[in-house]
C-alpha positions as CSV (number, residue, x, y, z in Angstrom):
1,M,114.8,127.0,103.1
2,W,111.8,127.3,100.8
3,I,110.1,130.4,99.5
4,S,106.7,131.2,98.2
5,S,106.1,132.6,94.8
6,V,105.7,136.2,93.6
7,N,102.8,136.3,91.1
8,M,104.6,134.7,88.2
9,N,101.5,134.0,86.2
10,P,100.1,137.3,84.9
11,K,97.1,137.1,82.6
12,V,98.1,137.2,79.0
13,T,95.9,137.6,75.9
14,V,97.4,136.8,72.5
15,E,96.4,138.9,69.6
16,D,99.5,138.3,67.6
17,A,99.3,137.6,63.8
18,F,102.1,135.0,64.0
19,W,101.2,133.2,67.2
20,S,97.4,133.5,67.0
21,N,97.6,131.6,63.8
22,Y,99.6,128.8,65.5
23,K,97.3,128.8,68.5
24,Q,94.2,128.6,66.4
25,L,95.8,125.8,64.3
26,V,96.4,123.8,67.5
27,A,92.8,124.4,68.7
28,E,91.1,123.7,65.3
29,Q,93.4,121.1,63.7
30,V,96.0,119.7,66.0
31,I,93.9,118.8,69.0
32,P,91.2,117.0,66.9
33,Y,93.8,115.4,64.8
34,Q,95.7,114.1,67.8
35,W,92.5,112.9,69.4
36,K,91.9,110.8,66.3
37,A,95.5,109.5,66.6
38,L,95.0,108.5,70.3
39,N,91.8,106.7,69.3
40,D,93.4,104.9,66.3
41,Q,91.2,106.7,63.8
42,L,93.9,107.9,61.4
43,P,94.3,105.7,58.3
44,D,97.8,104.6,57.3
45,T,99.5,105.6,60.5
46,A,101.0,103.8,63.4
47,P,98.3,102.9,65.9
48,S,98.3,104.5,69.3
49,H,95.8,102.6,71.4
50,A,96.4,105.0,74.2
51,I,92.8,105.7,75.1
52,E,91.9,102.0,74.6
53,N,94.6,101.1,77.2
54,F,92.7,103.1,79.8
55,R,89.4,101.5,78.8
56,I,90.9,98.0,79.2
57,V,92.2,98.8,82.7
58,A,88.8,100.2,83.7
59,G,87.2,97.0,82.6
60,E,85.2,98.7,79.8
61,A,86.9,97.0,76.9
62,K,88.7,93.8,76.3
63,G,92.2,93.3,74.7
64,D,95.9,93.6,75.4
65,Y,98.1,96.5,76.1
66,F,99.6,98.1,73.0
67,G,102.3,100.8,72.6
68,T,105.4,101.9,74.3
69,V,105.7,101.7,78.1
70,F,105.1,105.5,78.2
71,Q,102.0,105.5,76.0
72,D,100.0,107.1,78.9
73,S,102.0,110.3,78.5
74,D,100.5,111.0,75.1
75,V,97.1,111.2,76.6
76,A,98.3,113.4,79.4
77,K,100.0,115.8,77.0
78,W,96.8,116.0,74.9
79,L,94.8,116.9,78.0
80,E,97.4,119.5,79.0
81,T,97.2,121.0,75.5
82,V,93.4,121.1,75.8
83,A,93.7,122.9,79.1
84,Y,95.8,125.7,77.6
85,S,93.7,125.9,74.4
86,L,90.5,126.4,76.4
87,R,92.0,129.6,77.8
88,S,92.0,131.2,74.4
89,F,89.3,129.1,72.6
90,P,86.5,128.1,75.0
91,D,84.8,124.9,73.6
92,S,82.2,123.2,75.7
93,E,82.3,120.0,73.5
94,L,86.1,119.8,73.8
95,E,85.9,120.4,77.5
96,E,83.3,117.6,77.9
97,A,85.5,115.2,75.9
98,A,88.4,116.0,78.2
99,D,86.2,115.5,81.3
100,D,85.2,112.1,79.9
101,V,88.9,111.1,79.6
102,I,89.6,112.3,83.1
103,S,86.6,110.4,84.4
104,L,87.9,107.3,82.5
105,M,91.3,107.7,84.3
106,G,89.5,107.9,87.6
107,R,87.7,104.6,86.9
108,A,91.0,103.0,85.8
109,Q,92.9,104.2,88.9
110,A,93.7,101.5,91.5
111,E,92.3,101.8,95.0
112,D,95.7,102.8,96.4
113,G,96.0,105.6,93.8
114,Y,98.3,103.8,91.3
115,L,97.7,104.7,87.6
116,N,99.9,103.3,84.9
117,T,98.2,101.2,82.2
118,Y,101.4,99.4,81.1
119,Y,102.0,98.0,84.6
120,M,98.3,97.5,85.4
121,L,97.9,95.3,82.2
122,V,101.3,93.8,81.5
123,E,103.3,93.5,84.8
124,P,100.9,94.1,87.6
125,E,103.2,92.4,90.1
126,N,106.3,94.4,89.0
127,R,105.5,98.0,89.9
128,W,108.6,100.1,90.6
129,T,111.0,97.3,89.6
130,N,112.5,99.0,86.6
131,L,112.6,102.7,87.1
132,R,115.6,102.9,84.9
133,D,113.8,101.9,81.7
134,N,110.1,101.8,82.0
135,H,109.0,105.4,82.6
136,E,106.5,104.9,85.4
137,L,107.4,108.2,87.1
138,Y,107.8,109.9,83.8
139,C,104.2,109.1,82.9
140,A,103.1,110.1,86.4
141,G,104.8,113.5,85.8
142,H,102.9,114.2,82.7
143,L,99.6,113.3,84.4
144,I,100.5,115.7,87.1
145,E,101.4,118.5,84.7
146,A,98.1,118.0,82.8
147,A,96.1,118.0,86.0
148,V,97.6,121.2,87.2
149,A,97.0,122.9,83.8
150,Y,93.4,121.6,83.7
151,Y,92.6,122.8,87.2
152,E,94.1,126.2,86.6
153,T,92.0,126.7,83.5
154,T,88.7,125.2,84.5
155,G,88.8,125.2,88.3
156,K,87.7,121.5,88.2
157,R,89.3,119.3,90.9
158,A,88.6,115.8,89.6
159,F,91.9,115.4,87.7
160,L,93.9,117.2,90.4
161,D,92.4,114.8,93.0
162,I,93.4,111.8,90.9
163,V,97.0,112.9,90.7
164,E,97.2,114.0,94.3
165,D,96.1,110.5,95.3
166,Y,98.8,109.1,93.0
167,V,101.4,111.4,94.4
168,E,100.6,110.4,97.9
169,L,101.2,106.8,96.9
170,I,104.5,107.8,95.3
171,R,105.5,109.7,98.4
172,S,104.8,106.7,100.6
173,T,106.9,104.5,98.3
174,F,110.0,106.6,97.7
175,G,112.4,108.4,100.0
176,R,115.4,108.0,102.2
177,E,113.5,106.7,105.1
178,D,113.8,103.0,106.1
179,G,111.4,100.8,104.2
180,K,111.1,103.1,101.2
181,L,112.7,102.7,97.8
182,Q,115.6,105.1,97.3
183,G,115.1,105.3,93.5
184,Y,114.2,107.9,90.9
185,S,113.0,108.0,87.3
186,G,115.3,107.0,84.4
187,H,113.6,109.8,82.4
188,P,113.3,113.0,84.4
189,E,109.9,114.6,84.3
190,I,108.1,114.0,87.6
191,E,110.5,116.5,89.3
192,L,109.3,119.4,87.2
193,A,105.7,118.2,87.6
194,L,105.9,118.1,91.3
195,L,107.2,121.6,91.5
196,R,104.3,122.8,89.4
197,L,102.0,120.9,91.7
198,F,103.6,122.6,94.7
199,D,102.9,126.0,93.2
200,T,99.3,125.0,92.7
201,T,98.6,123.3,96.1
202,G,101.1,125.0,98.3
203,K,101.7,121.7,99.9
204,R,105.3,121.5,101.1
205,E,105.4,117.7,100.7
206,H,105.2,118.1,97.0
207,L,108.3,120.4,97.0
208,E,110.1,118.0,99.3
209,L,109.4,115.0,97.0
210,A,110.6,116.9,94.0
211,A,113.8,117.8,95.9
212,Y,114.3,114.2,96.9
213,F,114.0,112.9,93.3
214,I,116.5,115.6,92.1
215,E,119.0,115.2,94.8
216,Q,118.9,111.4,94.9
217,R,119.9,111.1,91.2
218,G,123.3,109.7,90.6
219,Q,124.1,109.0,94.3
220,E,126.2,106.0,95.3
221,P,125.6,103.1,95.7
222,H,123.9,103.5,92.4
223,Y,120.2,102.7,92.6
224,F,119.9,101.4,89.1
225,D,122.7,98.9,89.8
226,M,120.8,97.7,92.9
227,E,117.6,97.6,91.0
228,K,119.1,95.5,88.2
229,E,120.5,93.0,90.7
230,Q,117.1,92.7,92.4
231,R,115.4,92.0,89.1
232,Q,118.0,89.3,88.3
233,S,117.7,87.7,91.7
234,L,114.0,87.3,91.1
235,G,114.8,85.6,87.8
236,A,113.7,88.4,85.5
237,P,115.2,88.2,82.0
238,P,117.7,90.9,81.0
239,T,116.3,94.0,79.4
240,W,117.6,95.6,76.2
241,N,119.4,98.1,78.4
242,D,121.2,95.3,80.3
243,Q,122.6,94.1,77.0
244,N,123.7,97.5,75.7
245,T,123.7,99.9,78.6
246,N,122.0,103.0,77.3
247,F,123.5,102.9,73.8
248,G,126.9,102.6,75.3
249,L,126.5,105.9,77.2
250,G,126.1,104.4,80.6
251,Y,124.1,106.3,83.2
252,A,125.0,109.6,81.5
253,Y,122.2,108.7,79.1
254,M,119.6,109.2,81.8
255,Q,121.4,112.0,83.6
256,A,122.3,109.7,86.5
257,H,126.1,109.5,86.0
258,L,126.7,112.1,88.8
259,P,124.7,113.7,91.6
260,V,123.2,116.9,90.1
261,R,125.4,119.3,92.1
262,Q,128.5,117.7,90.5
263,Q,127.4,118.1,87.0
264,Q,129.1,120.7,84.9
265,E,128.7,119.4,81.3
266,A,125.7,118.4,79.3
267,V,125.9,114.7,78.4
268,G,123.5,111.9,77.5
269,H,119.9,112.1,76.2
270,S,119.2,115.7,75.4
271,V,115.5,115.7,76.3
272,R,116.1,114.1,79.7
273,A,118.8,116.7,80.3
274,M,116.4,119.6,79.5
275,Y,113.7,118.3,81.8
276,L,116.1,117.7,84.6
277,Y,117.9,121.1,84.2
278,A,114.5,122.9,84.1
279,A,113.5,121.2,87.4
280,M,116.9,122.0,89.0
281,A,116.5,125.7,88.1
282,Y,112.9,125.6,89.4
283,L,114.0,124.0,92.7
284,A,116.9,126.5,93.0
285,R,114.4,129.3,92.9
286,R,111.9,127.7,95.2
287,T,114.5,127.0,97.8
288,N,116.8,130.0,97.2
289,D,119.7,127.6,96.6
290,A,122.7,129.6,95.3
291,E,124.8,126.5,94.8
292,L,122.2,124.7,92.6
293,Q,121.7,128.0,90.7
294,A,125.4,128.1,89.9
295,V,125.3,124.5,88.6
296,C,122.4,125.4,86.3
297,G,124.4,128.4,85.1
298,A,127.4,126.2,84.3
299,L,125.2,123.7,82.4
300,W,123.5,126.6,80.5
301,D,126.9,127.9,79.4
302,D,128.0,124.4,78.2
303,V,124.8,123.8,76.3
304,T,124.3,127.2,74.6
305,N,127.9,128.1,73.9
306,R,129.2,124.7,72.8
307,K,126.4,122.2,72.0
308,M,123.4,124.1,70.6
309,Y,122.6,124.4,66.9
310,I,121.8,127.7,65.4
311,T,118.1,126.7,65.3
312,G,118.0,126.0,69.1
313,G,118.2,122.3,68.2
314,L,119.9,119.9,70.7
315,G,121.3,116.4,70.4
316,S,124.0,116.0,67.7
317,A,124.0,112.1,67.7
318,V,121.3,109.6,66.8
319,N,122.9,107.2,69.2
320,G,121.1,107.9,72.4
321,E,119.5,111.0,70.9
322,A,122.4,112.6,72.8
323,F,124.8,115.4,73.3
324,T,128.3,114.6,72.1
325,D,131.6,116.6,72.5
326,A,131.7,120.3,72.4
327,Y,131.4,121.8,68.9
328,D,130.4,118.5,67.4
329,L,127.4,119.8,65.5
330,P,126.9,117.9,62.2
331,N,124.1,119.2,60.0
332,D,123.0,116.1,58.1
333,S,123.3,113.4,60.8
334,M,122.2,115.3,63.9
335,Y,119.2,114.5,65.9
336,C,117.6,117.7,67.1
337,E,114.5,116.1,68.5
338,T,111.5,118.4,68.6
339,C,111.1,117.5,72.3
340,A,114.6,118.7,73.0
341,S,114.0,122.2,71.7
342,V,110.7,122.2,73.6
343,G,112.6,121.2,76.8
344,L,115.1,124.0,76.1
345,V,112.2,126.5,76.2
346,F,111.0,125.1,79.5
347,W,114.6,125.4,80.9
348,A,115.0,129.0,79.6
349,K,111.8,130.1,81.3
350,Q,113.0,128.7,84.6
351,M,116.4,130.4,84.2
352,L,114.6,133.7,83.5
353,L,112.5,133.2,86.7
354,L,115.7,132.7,88.6
355,S,117.5,135.7,87.1
356,P,116.1,137.9,84.4
357,D,118.9,138.0,81.8
358,R,118.7,138.5,78.0
359,K,120.9,135.5,77.4
360,Y,118.2,133.2,78.5
361,A,115.4,135.0,76.6
362,D,117.5,135.1,73.4
363,V,117.8,131.3,73.5
364,L,114.1,130.9,74.4
365,E,113.2,133.1,71.4
366,R,115.6,131.2,69.1
367,A,114.1,127.9,70.0
368,I,110.4,128.9,69.7
369,Y,110.8,130.5,66.3
370,N,113.1,127.8,64.8
371,G,113.8,124.5,66.6
372,T,110.3,123.9,67.9
373,I,107.7,124.9,65.3
374,S,109.8,123.3,62.5
375,G,108.5,120.1,64.0
376,M,105.0,120.6,62.6
377,D,103.8,121.5,59.1
378,L,101.7,124.6,58.5
379,D,98.4,122.6,58.5
380,G,99.2,120.8,61.8
381,K,98.9,117.3,60.4
382,R,102.4,116.2,59.8
383,F,105.4,116.2,62.2
384,F,109.1,115.9,62.4
385,Y,110.6,113.9,65.3
386,V,114.1,114.8,64.0
387,N,114.7,118.4,62.7
388,P,117.7,118.3,60.3
389,L,119.7,121.4,59.3
390,E,120.5,119.8,56.0
391,V,118.6,117.3,53.8
392,N,120.4,115.9,50.7
393,T,119.9,113.1,48.2
394,Y,122.3,110.7,49.9
395,Q,120.7,110.4,53.3
396,A,118.0,108.0,52.2
397,G,120.6,105.4,51.3
398,R,122.6,105.7,54.5
399,K,121.8,103.4,57.4
400,D,123.4,105.8,59.9
401,Q,121.1,108.6,58.7
402,E,117.8,106.8,58.3
403,H,116.4,108.8,61.2
404,V,116.5,111.9,59.0
405,K,113.3,112.2,57.1
406,Q,112.8,114.5,54.1
407,E,109.1,114.9,54.8
408,R,107.1,115.2,58.0
409,Q,105.3,112.1,59.1
410,K,101.6,111.7,60.0
411,W,102.3,110.1,63.4
412,F,104.9,108.0,65.2
413,A,104.9,104.8,67.1
414,C,106.9,106.8,69.7
415,A,104.7,109.9,69.5
416,C,106.1,112.2,72.2
417,C,106.9,115.1,70.0
418,P,103.6,116.1,68.4
419,P,101.7,116.5,71.7
420,N,104.7,118.1,73.3
421,L,104.9,120.8,70.6
422,A,101.1,121.3,70.8
423,R,101.2,122.0,74.5
424,L,104.0,124.5,74.1
425,I,102.2,126.4,71.3
426,A,98.9,126.4,73.1
427,S,100.6,128.0,76.1
428,I,103.1,130.3,74.3
429,E,101.8,133.3,76.2
430,D,103.2,131.8,79.4
431,Y,106.8,132.5,78.2
432,A,106.4,136.2,77.3
433,Y,106.6,137.8,80.7
434,T,108.0,137.2,84.2
435,Q,108.0,139.6,87.1
436,T,109.7,140.4,90.4
437,E,108.3,142.3,93.2
438,D,108.8,145.7,91.5
439,T,109.4,144.9,87.8
440,L,107.5,143.4,84.9
441,Y,109.8,141.9,82.4
442,T,108.9,141.5,78.7
443,H,110.9,138.7,77.2
444,L,109.0,138.0,74.0
445,Y,107.2,140.4,71.7
446,I,103.8,138.9,71.2
447,A,101.0,141.3,70.3
448,G,98.2,141.3,72.8
449,S,97.9,142.3,76.5
450,V,99.2,141.3,79.9
451,E,97.4,142.1,83.2
452,T,99.1,141.8,86.6
453,K,99.9,143.7,89.8
454,I,103.2,145.3,90.6
455,K,103.5,146.2,94.3
456,E,99.7,145.8,94.5
457,L,99.2,148.3,91.6
458,P,97.1,147.0,88.8
459,V,99.0,147.2,85.5
460,K,98.1,146.3,82.0
461,L,100.4,146.4,78.9
462,T,99.1,146.1,75.3
463,Q,101.6,145.3,72.6
464,S,100.8,146.2,69.0
465,H,103.2,145.1,66.1
466,Q,103.8,142.7,63.3
467,Y,106.8,141.0,64.9
468,P,108.9,139.0,63.9
469,W,108.6,140.5,60.4
470,D,108.5,144.3,61.3
471,A,110.8,146.3,63.6
472,G,108.3,148.7,65.2
473,I,106.7,147.7,68.6
474,S,104.2,149.9,70.4
475,V,103.3,149.3,74.0
476,T,100.4,151.0,75.7
477,V,100.5,151.2,79.5
478,E,97.4,151.2,81.7
479,G,98.2,151.8,85.4
480,K,99.1,154.7,87.6
481,G,102.0,154.7,90.0
482,I,105.7,154.1,90.4
483,F,106.9,150.8,89.0
484,K,109.5,149.4,86.6
485,L,108.9,148.0,83.1
486,A,111.8,146.1,81.5
487,F,111.9,145.3,77.8
488,R,114.4,142.9,76.3
489,I,116.6,144.4,73.6
490,P,117.5,141.2,71.7
491,G,121.2,140.2,71.4
492,W,120.8,140.2,67.6
493,C,119.7,143.8,67.6
494,E,122.6,146.3,67.4
495,S,120.9,149.7,67.1
496,A,117.6,149.7,69.0
497,T,115.8,153.0,69.7
498,A,113.1,153.7,72.3
499,S,110.8,156.5,73.4
500,V,108.1,157.1,76.0
501,N,105.3,159.4,75.0
502,G,107.4,160.6,72.0
503,E,110.4,161.5,74.1
504,A,113.5,159.5,73.3
505,V,115.1,157.4,76.0
506,A,118.6,155.8,75.8
507,A,118.2,152.3,74.5
508,D,121.9,151.3,75.1
509,D,121.9,151.7,78.9
510,L,120.7,148.2,79.6
511,V,120.5,146.0,82.7
512,N,121.4,142.4,81.7
513,G,120.1,143.1,78.2
514,Y,116.9,144.9,79.3
515,L,115.8,148.5,78.9
516,V,114.4,149.2,82.4
517,L,112.0,152.1,82.6
518,D,111.5,153.3,86.2
519,R,109.1,156.2,86.4
520,I,105.8,157.5,87.6
521,W,103.4,155.9,85.1
522,E,100.1,157.3,83.9
523,S,97.4,155.4,82.1
524,G,97.8,155.9,78.4
525,D,101.6,156.2,78.4
526,Q,103.0,155.0,75.2
527,V,106.3,153.1,74.9
528,E,107.8,152.8,71.4
529,L,110.5,150.4,70.5
530,F,112.3,150.1,67.2
531,L,114.3,146.9,66.8
532,P,116.0,147.0,63.4
533,L,115.8,143.7,61.4
534,P,118.8,143.8,59.1
535,V,119.7,140.5,57.5
536,M,122.7,139.1,59.3
537,R,125.3,136.7,58.0
538,V,126.1,134.3,60.8
539,Y,129.4,132.4,61.0
540,S,130.3,129.3,63.1
541,N,133.0,129.0,65.7
542,T,136.1,127.7,63.9
543,K,135.9,124.6,66.0
544,I,132.7,123.5,64.2
545,G,134.6,122.0,61.2
546,M,131.6,121.2,59.0
547,N,130.5,124.8,58.8
548,Q,133.8,126.5,57.9
549,G,133.6,128.6,54.7
550,Q,129.9,128.7,55.1
551,V,127.4,131.2,56.3
552,A,123.8,131.1,57.7
553,L,121.3,133.9,57.2
554,Q,119.3,135.3,60.1
555,R,116.8,138.2,60.2
556,G,115.6,139.1,63.7
557,P,115.0,135.8,65.5
558,I,114.3,133.9,62.3
559,I,116.9,131.5,60.8
560,Y,116.7,131.0,57.1
561,C,117.3,128.0,54.8
562,L,117.5,127.2,51.1
563,E,115.1,124.7,49.6
564,E,115.3,122.8,46.4
565,V,111.9,124.0,45.3
566,D,113.3,127.6,45.1
567,N,116.9,126.9,44.1
568,G,117.0,123.7,42.2
569,K,118.9,120.5,43.0
570,S,122.4,120.1,44.3
571,L,122.2,122.9,47.0
572,A,125.8,122.0,48.1
573,G,127.0,123.6,44.9
574,L,125.5,127.0,45.7
575,R,127.7,129.9,46.7
576,I,126.5,133.2,48.1
577,L,128.5,136.3,47.2
578,R,130.2,137.8,50.2
579,E,129.5,141.3,49.0
580,S,126.0,140.6,47.7
581,E,123.2,142.8,49.1
582,I,120.6,140.5,50.7
583,T,117.0,141.8,50.1
584,A,114.1,141.0,52.3
585,A,110.4,141.1,51.2
586,F,107.2,140.0,52.8
587,E,105.1,137.7,50.7
588,K,101.7,137.4,52.1
589,D,100.6,134.5,49.9
590,L,103.6,132.3,50.6
591,L,103.7,129.9,53.5
592,N,101.0,131.7,55.4
593,G,102.8,135.0,54.9
594,V,106.6,135.2,55.5
595,V,109.6,137.4,54.8
596,I,111.8,135.8,52.1
597,L,115.4,136.7,51.4
598,E,117.1,136.9,48.1
599,A,120.8,137.4,47.2
600,D,123.1,137.1,44.2
601,G,125.3,134.0,44.1
602,F,126.7,131.3,42.0
603,K,126.1,127.6,41.3
604,A,129.1,125.4,40.7
605,S,128.8,123.5,37.5
606,E,128.4,119.7,37.8
607,S,130.8,117.3,36.2
608,E,130.9,113.5,35.5
609,E,134.4,113.4,36.9
610,L,134.7,112.3,40.5
611,Y,137.8,114.5,41.0
612,Q,139.3,117.2,38.8
613,S,142.4,119.4,38.9
614,H,140.5,122.7,38.2
615,A,137.8,124.5,40.1
616,P,134.3,124.1,38.8
617,A,132.9,126.9,36.7
618,L,130.5,129.2,38.5
619,E,127.2,130.2,37.0
620,P,125.4,133.3,38.3
621,V,122.1,132.6,40.1
622,R,119.7,134.4,42.3
623,L,119.4,132.6,45.7
624,R,116.1,132.6,47.6
625,A,115.8,131.7,51.3
626,I,112.7,131.0,53.4
627,P,112.3,130.8,57.2
628,Y,113.6,127.4,58.4
629,F,110.5,126.6,60.4
630,S,108.4,126.7,57.1
631,W,110.5,124.3,55.0
632,C,109.0,121.2,53.4
633,N,105.5,122.7,53.2
634,R,105.4,122.8,49.4
635,Q,107.2,119.7,48.2
636,A,109.9,117.4,49.4
637,G,113.5,118.0,48.4
638,E,116.9,119.2,49.5
639,M,117.3,121.8,52.2
640,R,120.3,123.4,53.9
641,I,120.9,126.2,56.4
642,W,124.6,126.6,56.0
643,T,125.6,127.8,52.5
644,H,129.1,128.3,51.0
645,E,130.3,131.8,50.8
646,N,132.4,133.1,47.9
């Protein structure tokens, strides 16, 4: 059974000091910067060649293919970012540049609809022969997502027509019918993209193809085994994956170890997991599939209660950029790829659309304010692929931690993270609200407005506040009639208060974490929320051995860290007093304006002795903490989130 959508895309305008700054940064700095990167115009950085690859395929340039097998996806994500950015920042020159790239793709596309520059230039006779490793369907998915976004913003069909032709080729190639390949992508992505395409086109075949790719994954006999045997029978040389099957993780690495309905624990490559889980939740909603929804719920519980960092970071091992065992969350050798936190946001939104529940929105908020935007510096020109929770002086000399960088990089040979983060920030408003037939849910507090219809009644909400720094939130309602408005009371907030037109309403009578106001509304009604922002000391589950005896600081949704620039070297020697009052103050001239925390503590004296029989002397110090997302924007140095408590 498949179902059509309720209006899930209300019109949202962002006028938020925090997010408007980020969105403007993407529009004015990140998009032009990444355009230069895609065209190899950045000095002293790894070349991309991504646009040039399309020119070569189109016969408009000469040369060889360059880059990873998924280089096309960087261009697609850039176009998707442009599409979202144009909603808030119309720019005719930028739109023309995007149109030119889309036209180039059209000229590069094969007559049968195929469009993948790696295979068209390097292995034209080997299409669909290595789905396990070579990202053909992954790249197709990103092209689809970009085309959907561009069509929704501009109304132009050229890009959508290109991908629909490509999807028709894919649909004629893959499936359970005789004569078709029964494979699926080693890196999930096309599943989520096809579901978005279905929502845009209404064509059931797009939904059915997405369902096929999701349900076929991990079935026996295993397609990747058959595919490998076929390659070998044709004399193809072994791939790196044949020599070391997915970093020793087997098919769990690519989420193909079990059929999706049998999966209960998050394993393998964390980004692939997030993209797949998001698609599974999306499909469960679109087909009203209770069993698949339950699987998504079990996976959510495993990830967020046993395998997620305090920042919303995912992937505790560099080997395979993967999940490991429950509670294995090292701070200095973790992976926490930016793309994984971005993927967690995608999944959280789909879970909210399935079932509005604060536990999903709390994680979504944690990820967007911490684990995602930490991946980019405050001027939009340097990026983290890996987002550490601790940086110390020893990592640079350790081979097993060489993935941890103490400074953001200009670009990457594998450049999936910068454009992924950019497309998230440019579309941040898409994560603030969802609705059911009779209720508009506010999940994120982003100043600005939302316009929609509830039971055919026009409704507009306008949020005014300085979140996440201040506790007061004002919401003006425009609309007349009976409908429900639901406001998330965050899980970190212990004593919220609320009123409507100055009359107090109970803020502790919640439905799945939401204050639901069901009344006859009049235009001009005013909802006031007060979400206190005390500084919280956060302690780890005792099973996370590395963090025992340590504390992290959180204020509202923001996780804090200590930096060497504020606290000196040897941060591991710092101790925060258990009884110390922690003060919070807004500093408008620091790091684009942030609330900083200060507390009394001690610093353990250093010794030349490697071991000693007495405890080190403790010298009083004043500790200073900044939001984690803003670290390494002044100078390189040590950093840590978890601090010893005395």
